[in-house]
N, C-alpha and C positions, 0 to 999 in steps of 0.2 A: 620543212614549211617555215617561211619569214614570219616571226612575231613582230607585231606592233612595238613599237618605242615610246615609251611615255614618261612624260615630263615629271617630275615630282608632282603630279597631277597636272599634268599639262598634255596636250595631243598638238601636232603639226598637221594643219591641213593645207594643202596647194591649193589655189585657184589656178587654172587653165581652162579657159572658154567655160569658166564657171564651174569646174569641176574641184570635188573637196576629197582630202585624203585626210590623215588625221592626227595628237599632243604632248611639254615642259613647258615652260612657257618658252616654246621652241621657235626655232628659226626655219626649219627645215621646211621648204615652200612646196613640195610636192611629196611629200611622206607624211605618214601617221606617227603622232610620238605622244608622250605624255610630261609635264615640266616638274621643275624644282629638282631637279636630277630625278627625274623618273622616267620610264620609259615604257614602250610598247610599239609593235610594228605594224606595217600593213601599209599598202596605199589603195587610192581609190576613195571613192566618197560619194556624196551624194552630187549628181548631176544638176548643174543649175540651168540656167537658161534666161530667155527674157521675156518679157511682154505680163500679161495677166493684169495689168494695170493696178490701181489701190482702191482704195474704196473699203467698202465693206465695214463691219464691226467687230470688235472683240466680243469674246462670250461673256466677260463683266470690263468694269473699268478696268484702265490701265495699271499695270503692277507698278509698284514704287520700290526699288532695290534699296535697301541699306546700304551698300556700298557699291562702288563700279561693277557692272559684268562685262562692258566692251569697250574697247575705243574706236570702234569700226565707225565710220562716220554715217549717219543714218540720213537716206536718201529717200525713197518716195513710200517706204514703209518701215515700220520698228521691228528688228528681230525677237524683242522680249514680248511685245503686245499683238505681233502678229496679226497686223490690221488689212492685210490685202483682202481682194474679194473672196467669196466663196472658192474654194476648189483651187487654191495657190497658197505658196507658202514664201516667206519673207527669208531669202539669204544674202550671204555676203556675196559680191560679184566685183571683180576687178573692172575698172571704168577709167579710161586716160591715166592708167599708171595709180590710180588710187583706191582701194577698197572702198566700196559703199554698200548700200542694198539695193535688192531689186525684189519684185514678185516674181515667182516662176510657178507653172501650171504643176498641179500633184495630182496623180490618179491613184496611189497607193492607199491598201486599206491596213496596213499595220500600224499598231499602235505603238505607243510609248513604252521602250523595254522590251520589244519583239525584236528577234534576229532579223538583219538585210543585208542585201550585198550592193544595193544601189538605192539611190534617194527615191526612185520611182516605185519602190514597194512601201514606203512610208505614206500614213496620212499626211493631210495638209496640215501645215504649222508645225511639221517636223522634218528632220534631217536624220542621215544615214552616218553615223560616226562609227571609225574604228575598221572599217572592213578591208579587205584584199582579197587576191584572186580565190584565196583557199581558206580564208576565215571570214565569218561574218560578224557585222559590227552591229551596232544597236540604233532602232528609230529612237529618237530623243528630240529635247526641244531647248531652247537658249533660257537661261535661268538666272535668277539672283543667289551670288554666293554666300549667303547669310540666313540661318533658319526665318522662315519654315520652309527654304529651297524652294522657293515657288518658281515654277509650276512642275515641278517633280513628281508630285502625286507618290510619294513612296521611295524616289530615288534620292541620290543627294548630289547638288549643286556644286561639283569638287573637281569639275575636270575642264581646263583650260584649252582650249583649241586655237592653233595659229594657222590662220587663214591665207598666210601669205603677205610679204610686204609689214611685218611685225602688227597686223590685224588681229588682234586676240577677242575671243570672247569665252564664256562661260556656257557650259552644258551640262544637261542631267548625267549622273553617271547611273550605270545599274551594276556594276562587278559587286561579286560576294564580298561581304566584309570579314576580315580576321582579326585574331587579337594576337599582338605583338610578342615574340619571346615565348611562343608555346610551338611544342612539336606538331608537327603534321597538320599545321593550320589551316592549309587548302589541299583542295584536291590534288592528285596527280595530274601534271601537265601546268601548274599555275604555281607562284610563289608569293609569298604575303610581303606588301609593300605599304609603306607609310606615304599618302599624299600629303604633301605640305604646300604645296602652291596656295592652297587658300588658308591655310593657316588652322583647319578644322581638326587635324589629329585623329584622322580616318584612315584606316588600314585595309587595305581590298586585297583580294587575289587577282593577280594578273600574269599573263603568259611571260617569261623572261624574253628579251629582245634576242637576235641573231647575234648582237655585239656584246653579250652578256661577259662579265669578266668574274671580279672578285675583290676581296679585302684589298685597298690601296690601287687599284685599276683605276684609270681615266675615265670618267663616264659623261655622257650627256643627259641621260634618261634614267628614271627610275630604276627601271627594270634592265639597265644594263649590267645592274649589280645583281649579286645574288641574294636568296631570300633573307629577309630580317636586315638588311642592309640600307643605307642612306647613301643617296649621291650628293655628298656634302662638298659646297663651294669653298675652295680655300684660299680664293683671291686670285688676282690677275687672270680670271676667266678659266681656271681650272677647278673641276670637280674630282673626286675621289669617293670609290666605294668604301664606307665604315661601316662596321657592325652597330646595329643599336644594343644597348646594355642595359641593366638595372642599375640605378644610383643607390637605391637602398635595397634591405633585405640582403641573406646570406646567398651568396651568388660563387661561393669556393667550389671550385670543381664544374662549375656549369659551363656547358660548349658554348662558343660564339654563336649567337642568333638566339639563344636561350637564357641570356642573361651574364653571360661570363664575357671575357674575352682573348683573345690569342695571346700568346707569350710575348712579354716586353710590353705590353700596351693595358693604359688602364681607363676606367670607363668615368670619361669627364663631362661635366655640364658647361665647361668653356672651352675655347680654345685661342690662342693668342689674347686672351685676356677679353674675348669676345663671347657673349652668352651663344649655347647651343639651344635653340629655340624649336621644337619640332612640335609641340602642341600637346605633348602626353607628358602627364606628372610623372616625375620619379625614372625617366628615360633619358639616358644620355647617350653618347657614341664613344666606342675604343677610338683611343687616341694613343698612336705608339709613343712611347717614352722618349724616343729621340726627334720626336716631331715627324710631321708627313712628309713622306718622300713619295711620289707618285709612280706605280709602275706604268710599263708600256702599255697602251690600249690594245684589247685583243690578246693581250697575255694568258688568259684564263684564269680558274681559280688560283689563289694564292696556295701555296702547301698549307693543308691544315683548314683549308675553308670549307667546311662543313655545311654549314646552313643551317635553317630550322626546318627545312623540308626536303630531306633528303630522298625521299620518293616522288617530289614533285617537280623533276626535273629538269 
């Protein structure tokens, strides 16, 4: 089964005849993924459509985000306010080479956070994100990436989706949370990744991507890396997988992924004079003492790459 690729809390979703796939702040217009060097795999998504008209009223007054949630040009409806007529959902759509918004008919009955394989399964005002032919996605809503994460209602607004042509928007995520540098932090079949796209410092359990490598492997999405690793940008458009580590406390003898670092690496809070900012106090990245030299993509885990979820495969 092919796993979705997630961008450091971002997904990539393509629009082809208004069809969605899934999130890095990524640019893969026809596949799902997660950003900031985070990953997830899978294709497909909410099927759009046209028509429906606009009008109607939101359940409450318009939401006001404390920070930008999308760069998509607003058409006849608002992704956040979902102000289409009853029974319709406001979705991104490609029109004359530009991604804008449109109202599409919705017939589904599933609510936010429920599994879905197509947009037609979700209730009005929701879309299906992260699904593939073999893996369910989640019905979710567009949202504000700052607390209280409206209108997620128990989810977290930390998933950035690329709808193609550089059109980005945040949606609610319902992935299980996990604790960094903890053994067996996730259930078998998923690994613990820190989603950094929104700078929230939230770690969640995601399935590793089909391109998963390991320490120092070139990556594009979070889950291209092993558990407890970051897809860290080193400049020049290149990102590599690096282990998270504990900047404080005793890490003598600790394995990579559990607070320690591989041989000839040190836990650092800066790289080339630039702060390593991941949103979690006292957590840094393992940096090779001779500098970062990327390994070839798809080379697989580096020797001794154990990860913190050895059973999560």
